[in-house]
C-alpha positions as CSV (number, residue, x, y, z in Angstrom):
1,X,9.9,-95.3,-22.8
2,X,10.9,-92.2,-22.9
3,X,7.9,-89.0,-22.1
4,X,6.4,-86.4,-24.5
5,X,8.5,-83.3,-24.1
6,X,5.7,-80.6,-22.7
7,X,4.7,-77.5,-25.1
8,X,6.4,-74.2,-24.4
9,X,3.7,-72.0,-22.8
10,X,3.2,-68.1,-23.7
11,X,5.0,-65.7,-21.5
12,X,2.9,-64.1,-18.5
13,X,1.8,-60.3,-19.1
14,X,0.5,-59.5,-15.8
15,X,4.9,-58.2,-15.1
16,X,4.6,-55.9,-17.8
17,X,1.1,-54.7,-17.3
18,X,1.9,-53.9,-13.6
19,X,4.9,-52.4,-14.4
20,X,2.9,-50.0,-17.1
21,X,0.5,-48.7,-14.6
22,X,2.9,-47.8,-12.3
23,X,4.7,-45.4,-14.5
24,X,0.7,-44.7,-15.6
25,X,0.0,-43.5,-12.1
26,X,3.7,-42.2,-11.3
27,X,3.0,-40.0,-14.5
28,X,1.8,-36.3,-13.5
29,X,0.9,-35.8,-17.0
30,X,-1.4,-38.5,-16.9
31,X,-3.7,-37.4,-14.6
32,X,-4.1,-34.2,-15.4
33,X,-4.7,-34.6,-19.3
34,X,-1.9,-35.0,-21.0
35,X,0.0,-31.9,-19.8
36,X,3.0,-32.2,-17.7
37,X,3.6,-29.4,-15.4
38,X,6.9,-28.2,-16.9
39,X,7.8,-25.9,-14.6
40,X,5.3,-22.9,-14.3
41,X,3.9,-24.1,-18.0
42,X,4.3,-22.6,-21.6
43,X,7.2,-24.8,-21.8
44,X,9.7,-22.7,-19.8
45,X,11.6,-24.2,-17.9
46,X,12.3,-23.2,-13.9
47,X,15.2,-21.0,-12.9
48,X,17.6,-22.7,-11.3
49,X,17.6,-23.1,-7.3
50,X,13.8,-22.1,-7.0
51,X,12.3,-25.8,-6.6
52,X,10.1,-28.1,-8.6
53,X,6.6,-27.0,-9.8
54,X,3.7,-26.6,-7.3
55,X,1.6,-29.2,-7.2
56,X,-1.2,-26.5,-6.2
57,X,-1.9,-25.1,-9.6
58,X,-5.1,-25.6,-10.7
59,X,-5.1,-27.6,-13.8
60,X,-7.5,-26.0,-15.7
61,X,-7.1,-22.0,-16.4
62,X,-4.1,-22.4,-18.6
63,X,-0.9,-21.0,-18.4
64,X,-0.2,-17.7,-20.6
65,X,2.7,-15.5,-22.4
66,X,3.9,-12.4,-20.5
67,X,2.9,-10.9,-24.1
68,X,-0.4,-12.7,-24.2
69,X,-1.1,-11.3,-20.5
70,X,-0.8,-7.8,-21.6
71,X,-2.8,-8.1,-24.6
72,X,-5.4,-9.8,-22.5
73,X,-4.7,-6.4,-19.9
74,X,-5.0,-3.9,-23.3
75,X,-7.9,-6.2,-24.7
76,X,-9.8,-5.6,-21.2
77,X,-9.7,-2.6,-20.1
78,X,-10.9,-1.6,-24.0
79,X,-14.5,-2.9,-23.9
80,X,-14.1,-1.0,-20.0
81,X,-13.4,2.2,-21.7
82,X,-16.1,1.9,-24.4
83,X,-18.9,0.4,-21.8
84,X,-19.3,-2.6,-23.8
85,X,-17.1,-5.3,-20.5
86,X,-18.3,-9.3,-20.8
87,X,-17.5,-10.1,-17.1
88,X,-15.9,-13.0,-17.5
89,X,-14.8,-16.1,-15.8
90,X,-17.6,-14.8,-13.4
91,X,-20.0,-17.9,-12.7
92,X,-19.9,-21.1,-10.7
93,X,-18.5,-22.8,-13.3
94,X,-15.2,-20.5,-13.2
95,X,-15.5,-21.5,-9.1
96,X,-15.4,-24.9,-10.0
97,X,-12.3,-24.6,-12.1
98,X,-10.3,-22.5,-9.5
99,X,-11.0,-24.1,-6.7
100,X,-8.7,-26.3,-6.4
101,X,-5.5,-23.7,-7.4
102,X,-4.9,-20.5,-8.3
103,X,-2.8,-19.9,-12.2
104,X,-3.1,-16.1,-12.6
105,X,-2.1,-14.2,-15.5
106,X,-0.9,-11.4,-14.3
107,X,-0.3,-9.7,-10.8
108,X,-1.3,-5.8,-10.5
109,X,-0.1,-4.1,-7.9
110,X,-1.5,-1.0,-7.8
111,X,-3.3,1.5,-5.4
112,X,-6.0,0.4,-2.6
113,X,-8.1,3.8,-4.1
114,X,-11.8,2.6,-3.9
115,X,-12.2,4.1,-7.8
116,X,-9.3,1.8,-9.6
117,X,-10.0,-1.8,-8.9
118,X,-8.3,-3.7,-11.2
119,X,-10.6,-6.7,-12.0
120,X,-13.3,-4.0,-12.2
121,X,-11.3,-1.9,-14.9
122,X,-9.3,-4.9,-17.1
123,X,-12.5,-6.5,-17.1
124,X,-11.4,-10.0,-15.4
125,X,-13.0,-12.4,-13.7
126,X,-11.8,-14.6,-10.4
127,X,-8.2,-16.4,-10.4
128,X,-7.4,-14.6,-13.8
129,X,-5.5,-11.2,-11.4
130,X,-3.7,-11.6,-8.6
131,X,-4.3,-8.1,-6.9
132,X,-1.9,-6.7,-4.4
133,X,-3.1,-2.9,-3.1
134,X,-1.6,-0.4,-1.1
135,X,-1.8,3.4,-0.9
136,X,-0.5,4.8,-3.2
137,X,1.0,1.1,-4.2
138,X,3.5,2.0,-1.6
139,X,5.6,-1.2,-1.5
140,X,7.1,-3.3,1.7
141,X,8.8,-6.5,2.4
142,X,4.8,-8.2,2.6
143,X,3.9,-6.7,-0.9
144,X,7.0,-7.9,-1.9
145,X,7.0,-11.4,-0.5
146,X,3.0,-12.0,-2.0
147,X,4.5,-10.4,-5.5
148,X,8.0,-13.3,-5.6
149,X,4.9,-16.1,-4.2
150,X,2.3,-15.2,-7.6
151,X,5.6,-15.5,-9.8
152,X,7.7,-18.3,-8.3
153,X,4.3,-20.5,-7.0
154,X,1.2,-19.9,-9.0
155,X,3.8,-19.0,-12.3
156,X,2.1,-15.4,-13.3
157,X,3.8,-14.7,-16.5
158,X,3.7,-11.0,-16.1
159,X,3.2,-8.1,-13.4
160,X,2.2,-4.5,-13.4
161,X,2.6,-1.2,-11.4
162,X,-0.6,0.7,-11.9
163,X,-0.2,4.2,-10.8
164,X,-3.6,5.9,-11.2
165,X,-4.4,10.1,-11.4
166,X,-4.9,12.4,-9.1
167,X,-3.2,9.7,-6.5
168,X,-4.9,10.6,-3.0
169,X,-1.9,9.7,-1.2
170,X,0.8,11.2,-3.9
171,X,-1.0,14.7,-3.8
172,X,-0.7,14.3,0.3
173,X,2.8,12.9,0.3
174,X,3.2,16.8,-2.2
175,X,1.5,18.5,0.2
176,X,3.3,17.2,3.5
177,X,7.1,18.2,1.3
178,X,5.7,21.5,0.4
179,X,3.3,23.3,2.9
180,X,0.9,25.8,2.1
181,X,1.5,29.1,4.6
182,X,-1.8,29.2,7.1
183,X,-3.5,32.0,7.0
184,X,-3.4,34.7,10.0
185,X,-6.6,35.9,12.3
186,X,-7.9,35.2,15.3
187,X,-10.0,32.4,16.6
188,X,-8.0,30.0,16.4
189,X,-6.2,30.1,19.6
190,X,-3.8,31.4,20.6
191,X,-1.1,31.3,24.0
192,X,-4.1,33.5,25.8
193,X,-7.1,31.6,24.0
194,X,-8.5,34.6,21.8
195,X,-11.9,35.0,21.0
196,X,-13.8,32.2,19.2
197,X,-14.8,32.7,15.6
198,X,-17.1,30.8,13.6
199,X,-15.3,27.4,14.6
200,X,-15.9,27.5,18.0
201,X,-12.9,28.2,19.8
202,X,-14.0,29.7,22.8
203,X,-11.2,31.7,25.5
204,X,-9.7,29.3,27.6
205,X,-8.5,31.5,30.4
206,X,-9.2,29.2,34.0
207,X,-11.8,31.7,35.2
208,X,-15.2,30.8,36.4
209,X,-17.2,32.0,33.9
210,X,-15.8,29.3,30.5
211,X,-17.5,29.9,27.2
212,X,-20.1,27.7,26.3
213,X,-19.6,24.9,23.7
214,X,-20.3,26.2,20.3
215,X,-21.9,24.0,17.4
216,X,-19.1,21.7,17.2
217,X,-18.2,20.8,20.5
218,X,-14.8,23.5,21.2
219,X,-16.0,25.9,23.7
220,X,-13.7,26.0,27.3
221,X,-10.8,23.6,26.6
222,X,-12.4,23.0,22.9
223,X,-14.8,20.6,24.8
224,X,-14.2,18.1,23.7
225,X,-15.6,15.3,26.7
226,X,-15.5,17.9,29.9
227,X,-18.6,19.9,29.7
228,X,-18.5,23.9,30.7
229,X,-17.8,24.1,34.1
230,X,-21.3,26.5,35.9
231,X,-21.2,30.0,37.0
232,X,-18.9,30.1,40.2
233,X,-17.5,26.9,39.9
234,X,-14.0,26.3,39.8
235,X,-12.0,25.7,36.3
236,X,-10.5,22.9,36.3
237,X,-6.4,22.0,34.6
238,X,-4.4,24.6,33.9
239,X,-5.2,26.9,30.6
240,X,-4.9,26.3,26.5
241,X,-1.4,26.4,25.4
242,X,-1.0,26.8,21.4
243,X,-4.0,26.2,19.7
244,X,-6.1,26.7,23.2
245,X,-6.2,22.7,24.2
246,X,-7.3,22.3,27.8
247,X,-5.0,20.6,29.9
248,X,-5.9,16.8,30.2
249,X,-7.6,16.5,26.6
250,X,-4.4,18.2,24.8
251,X,-2.3,15.2,26.9
252,X,-4.7,12.8,25.0
253,X,-5.7,13.7,22.0
254,X,-2.4,16.2,19.7
255,X,-3.9,17.7,17.1
256,X,-1.2,19.4,15.4
257,X,0.9,16.8,14.2
258,X,0.8,12.6,13.8
259,X,0.8,11.0,16.4
260,X,3.2,8.0,17.7
261,X,1.1,5.5,17.3
262,X,-0.2,6.0,14.0
263,X,0.7,4.8,10.6
264,X,-0.1,7.7,8.2
265,X,3.4,9.5,8.3
266,X,5.2,6.1,7.2
267,X,3.6,6.1,3.9
268,X,4.3,9.8,3.5
269,X,8.2,8.9,3.6
270,X,7.7,5.7,1.8
271,X,6.4,8.1,-1.4
272,X,8.6,10.5,-0.5
273,X,11.4,9.7,-2.8
274,X,9.2,9.7,-6.2
275,X,8.0,13.4,-5.2
276,X,12.0,14.1,-4.3
277,X,12.9,12.8,-7.4
278,X,11.3,14.9,-9.9
279,X,10.4,18.0,-7.2
280,X,12.2,21.6,-9.5
281,X,12.1,19.7,-12.7
282,X,8.5,20.4,-13.1
283,X,6.6,23.3,-13.0
284,X,4.4,23.7,-9.6
285,X,0.8,22.5,-11.5
286,X,2.5,19.4,-13.1
287,X,4.4,18.2,-10.2
288,X,1.3,15.8,-8.5
289,X,0.7,13.9,-11.9
290,X,4.9,13.6,-12.3
291,X,5.3,12.3,-8.9
292,X,2.7,10.0,-9.3
293,X,4.4,8.7,-12.7
294,X,7.7,8.5,-11.2
295,X,6.2,6.5,-8.1
296,X,5.2,3.8,-10.7
297,X,8.9,4.0,-12.1
298,X,10.1,3.4,-8.8
299,X,8.3,0.6,-8.0
300,X,8.8,-1.1,-11.6
301,X,12.8,-0.9,-10.4
302,X,12.4,-2.2,-6.9
303,X,11.1,-5.5,-7.8
304,X,13.9,-6.0,-9.9
305,X,16.6,-4.7,-7.5
306,X,15.0,-5.9,-4.3
307,X,14.3,-9.3,-5.3
308,X,16.4,-11.9,-6.2
309,X,14.1,-14.3,-7.3
310,X,11.7,-11.7,-9.5
311,X,15.0,-10.4,-11.5
312,X,15.9,-14.3,-12.0
313,X,12.3,-14.9,-13.6
314,X,12.7,-11.5,-15.5
315,X,16.4,-12.4,-17.3
316,X,15.0,-16.0,-18.0
317,X,12.1,-15.3,-20.3
318,X,9.7,-15.9,-18.0
319,X,8.3,-13.1,-16.6
320,X,7.8,-9.2,-17.5
321,X,7.1,-6.4,-16.3
322,X,5.9,-3.0,-17.0
323,X,4.1,0.0,-15.0
324,X,1.2,2.2,-16.2
325,X,-1.2,4.7,-15.3
326,X,-4.7,5.5,-15.0
327,X,-7.5,8.1,-16.2
328,X,-9.7,8.5,-13.7
329,X,-12.2,10.8,-16.0
330,X,-12.0,7.8,-19.0
331,X,-11.2,4.9,-17.7
332,X,-7.8,4.2,-19.8
333,X,-4.6,2.3,-19.1
334,X,-1.5,3.7,-20.5
335,X,1.7,2.2,-20.4
336,X,4.1,4.1,-19.4
337,X,7.3,4.5,-20.9
338,X,11.1,3.6,-18.4
339,X,12.0,7.3,-18.3
340,X,9.5,10.6,-18.3
């Protein structure tokens, strides 16, 4: 007797479900709400040779195009000038969004001057701007590396090099290149000491009757750390030379110039090219403003010239760079032309 043929069973769907689930979990777009991080966002492919998109870019802040980034900066500055700031992205909800990662829409390379805070004058909030600040917005290796990080790893599509009116660092550089003549007269201690006149610089002839320190503590040997010897007591140290400094104090503090351990002269050296580039082509009274603008243009050029990474993003269209000047009186930021 022939046995009945068994009925065909439906194929199992378990393997298909497992495969679909694995594919779903392996896709970053599913975990990020359906938006795959192509390059740095915005549909632009990353330039070759600079790695994959970073996993730590926050999914919350939306990446913008370079022209949109510039428009947002202009709109924020316009609100600041009119006194109608919104102070966006400053609350607890914004902190929660950017806590896992950042995606600033612009890099601001600006002066460290306390009167030029980028987040305020552009009316932006937490995580909106990646700010690099030095006196005179001087650029060095660490500043360039920080900007490259913001462009490549954080996806910032716009860089603004921002100078400002009456920049003290540029002014100091102008004065270093064009020192004002020092007036004559006694009271500043020539090789023979000299009588004190108002500034408290007394005689220092190394005798037993040294002049007492005056209002600012400058007496015999400037009286910085050693009081004037009492009458009849022997004077200590060699007589003052040059500016009337006492021997020991002069060895420790040289007020005639910048000490080797100081770094201000490095800043002046870094800003000299801007002043020298316009010196002689403008009237003396316009030299400071011209040098401030030229320093911005030099900064923009250096970003492209000294960073192949930044140049590659610029050529690909993923990045835009501009220079601007901030007016301390009006609060307005104006984009500078490429040439004066």
